[in-house]
N, C-alpha and C positions, 0 to 999 in steps of 0.2 A: 425487625429484621435488618441486618447489615449485610450488604452484598459481599460475596467472595471477590477479592481483587484478582483480575486476570493480568498478571504481570508480564508485559511484553519484553522487558529487559532480561528477565529470567529465561524466557523462551529463546531470545536472541542468543544467549550464551549456550544454550542446549544445541541450537542449529549450528552455530559457529563451531562447536566442538565436533559435530558430525561432518561438517564441511571440511574442517582441517584434516580429518582422516582421509577423505576423498581426494583432497588436493595433494596430500602426500602420495597417494596411490597413483595419481596422474603424474606426479613428478618422477616416480619410478619408471613410468613409461616415456619419459622425456617430454612431458606436456606441462606447460605452465599456462593456465587459463589467464586471459588478459582482457581488461576493460578499458575502452577508450572513451573519455568524456569530452564532449564539445561544449565549451562555456563561451558564449558570444557576449562581448561587452564586459562591463564591470558592475553588474547588479550585485549589491552587497549580499542579499539573501541567497541568490544563486551561487555566489562564491562560497558561502558557508556550506550550502548543500553539497556542492561538488567536493569541497575539502573533506567533508565527513565521509563521502563515498570512497574517495581515494584512500583515506586513512583506514577504512575497513579493508580495502584491498591489501594494504601493507600488513595489517594485523593478521590476515589469513594467508599471506604469501602469494597473492595474485599479482600479476603485472598490471600496472595502472599508468595511463597516460592522459594528460589534459591538453586539449587543443584550445587555444584562446584567441579566436579571430576577433577583429575589432567590431564594435557595434554598428559600424557603417557597412558591414558586409552585405552583399546582394544575395538573392535567392540562388542565382546560378553559381556564385562562388561557394556558397555553403553546400550546394548539391555536389560540387566538384570535391570538396573535402570528404563528404560522406562516401562518395564513390571510391576515393582512395582507401578509406578505412574498410569498405566492403571487400576490397581486393587484397588487403593486408592479412595474411594468414595467421599472423601473431595475435591479431585482434579477434577475440571470440564474442565480445559484447560491445555494442555502440550505444552510448547514452547521450542524447541531445537534450541539454538542460533547458527547460522552459521557465519563463516565457522567452520567446525570440523577439527581436526588435520588430516594430510594426511594418517595415518595408519587406520583411521576409515572409514568404508563404509557408507557414508552419506545417500545414497538411502535406504539401509537396515534399518538404524536407523529411518529415517523419515516415512518409510512405516510401521514400527512397532508401531507407535503411533496409539492408538485407534481412528478411524475416528470420533467418537463422541466427542473426546477431542482434535481434531486437529484444534486449534484455529488459526493457520497460514493458514489453508485452502490449504495445500500442498499435502495432501494424495490423491492418485489416486481415491479413492472412493468418496471423496468430489468433485474432478474435474469432475468425471463422473456424479454426481448429478447435477452439474452446467450445463454440456452439455445437460442433459435431462430436465432441468428446475425444478428439484425437490429441496425441502428444504434441505439445508446443510450449512456447514461452508465455506464461500467464502474467498479467499485470501485477505488479509487486504488492500493492496495498491490499487488494482482495485476497491474494495468496497468503499474505501474512495474517489476515483475519481468520482464514481457514485454519492456519497453523495454531492460532490462539485457541479456537474452538476445539480442535482435535487433541491438543496437548493438555487441555484441561478437562477432557472427557465430557464435554458438553454434547448431549445426544443430538445428532443432526437428522438421521434417517427418520422419516415420519413426522418431524417437527414442523410446526407452522413458523415460517420465517418471513419477517417484513424488512425490506430494504428501502430506506428513505433516501432518495436520490437516484437519478438515472443517467449519470455521466458515463461516457465511454471508458473512463479511467478507473472508476470505482463501482458505481451502481450496477451497470449492466453485467460486467464480468463477475461481480459478487453474486448477483442473482443466479447466473449460470453455474458457478461453482457450487452453490447451495443446492441447486436443482440436480446437478450431477451426483451430489452426495445424498440424494433422495429426500430432500426437504420439500415441502409444499411452499412455494414462494410467491409473495405479493410485492410488486415494486410500487412505491408511492412517490408522488411528485407534487408540484404546486397546484395541480388541478384535481388531486384526489379528494373525493367527497368524504366528509366525516372522518378525517384523518385520525383523531384520537381513538375512535372506536376500532378502526382497522388495526392500529398499533396494539391496542389492548388485547387483541386475540393472539398475539405472537408469542411463541416460545423463545424465539431468537429475534432480536431487533438489531439491525445494523444501520446506524445513523451517519449519513454522509451528504449533508446539505450545505455545510459551511455557514450555519447560523448558530451563534452562541446560545446555549441553553434552550434551544427551540423545543425539544422533546421534554415535556414536563413529566414529573414523577407520577402524576395521576393517570398518564397514558400507559404506563408500564404495568403489565400483568404481574402480580406478586410471584416472585421466583423466576422470572424470565432472565435469560442471558442477554446482556446488552453490550454490543461492540460499538464503541464511540470513535468514529474515524475523524471527527472534526478537531481542528486545532485553531482556535480563535483567540486573538489577543484583545482583551477587554481593557479599555482605558477610561470609559465613562463611569463616573461615581454612581450615577443612578442605576445603571445597568449592573454594576457590581453589587449594589444593595439588593437588587432583585435576585441575583444569582446566589449570594452568599448570606442572605439574612438569617439562615438557620445554621450557618457555619462561621461563628465569630472569629475563629483563628484565621480562616482564609480571608475574611473581610479585613482583619487587622493587617495581614500581609499586603493586601491590595492597597490599603491606605498608606502603608509605609513605602511601597515601591511605585504606586501609581499605575500599576498594570497587573494583569494576571492572564494565564492561559486557561481557556475553558473549552470543553468539547461542545458537540452539538446537543448533548443531553444535559438537562438541568442537574446540578450536583445532588439535589435532594433525591434523585432516582436511586442513589446508593442505599436508601432506607426501604426500597421496595424490591429492587431487582435481586435475583438470586446470585448473579455473577455480573461483573462490570469491569470494563477496561478503564484504567485511570487516564487522565489527560493532565500533564504529559506522563509518559512511561508505559503506555498501553500499545496502541497500534503503531505509533510513530517509529519506535525502534525496529519494528518488523518490516517496514518498507525497505530500508537499506539491507536488512538481513536477506530478504527475498531477492533483492538485486544481486547480491553476492551468490545466492543459490542459483539464480537464473544464469549467471556468468559461467559457473561450473557446469551446469546442465547444458548450456550451449556448447561448451568445449567438448563434452562427451558426444552430444547429438551430431555436431558438425563432422565428427570422425566416425560416424556410423555405429556408435556404441550407445546403449541405453545408460542414462545417468544412474549411478549407484545410489544416490540419494535424490529422490524426486519430490520436492516440496511443492504443495499447491496444485499437484496434478489432478485433473478431474477423474473421479471414479466413475465407472460404468454404471449407469442408472437402470431402473426397470421402467417398462412402459406404463 
């Protein structure tokens, strides 16, 4: 068996096409949704991430601004900037790029963002709305995973789903979204007993632990759908041998480049799973996609109108 590839790039293009229609409709109403990104300091990875997010804004016709305070900024100074963006009616979404410098209280800053503009979906108010099944802004990566499942007609209702990882950003909201879609959900973590056996019972596996190739092929039930959230850069030759010993082409590429990107699921799982997101090209493209979707959704909700396209919204479940 070779797994069907769940192509995140293809779904991104589908969602972008739908968003473009909604953005044009908003434009006819005199509304241009806008995203303000706050990039503290000069971290190269953060600069790349913010640049790609603003490029997506330009592609779709959204307004985009980048605020670049120095790495020496204090918590109070950053809170002042967030307050100004909260008050700016042209700004529908506020993105505070993480990580922040060590002297900044990250939790205070994130919780200072107006929940109506929290397009990352990190604010406790939005997480609470997700818990209760109310309309709100959902964390982008889990919302993107749900889009992948839905648009590939992966059955969710009644499925046994296992989420590996319990972070506030991915694991917990992912479990809630699956539960609202009527899956039976198990959350696994570092203290879970007999982890391989728990995973083996799953129809849907979502791996989000940040450990390269941790979920082995023999853990996967034949035919299961596997959503691999991890993006791990491998540079160790011995590790590459472990991961790619059955994939000579990927091993040769690693030897030529000295590095490779690998998910949290061992590449051999492609021979067992029924469907699988690739790394790269699976969940990654969907995170920025859902950030754009959330910005458009926020523009609608802030003006008292339901979003015409609501991606990643929780469905009402049954008791």
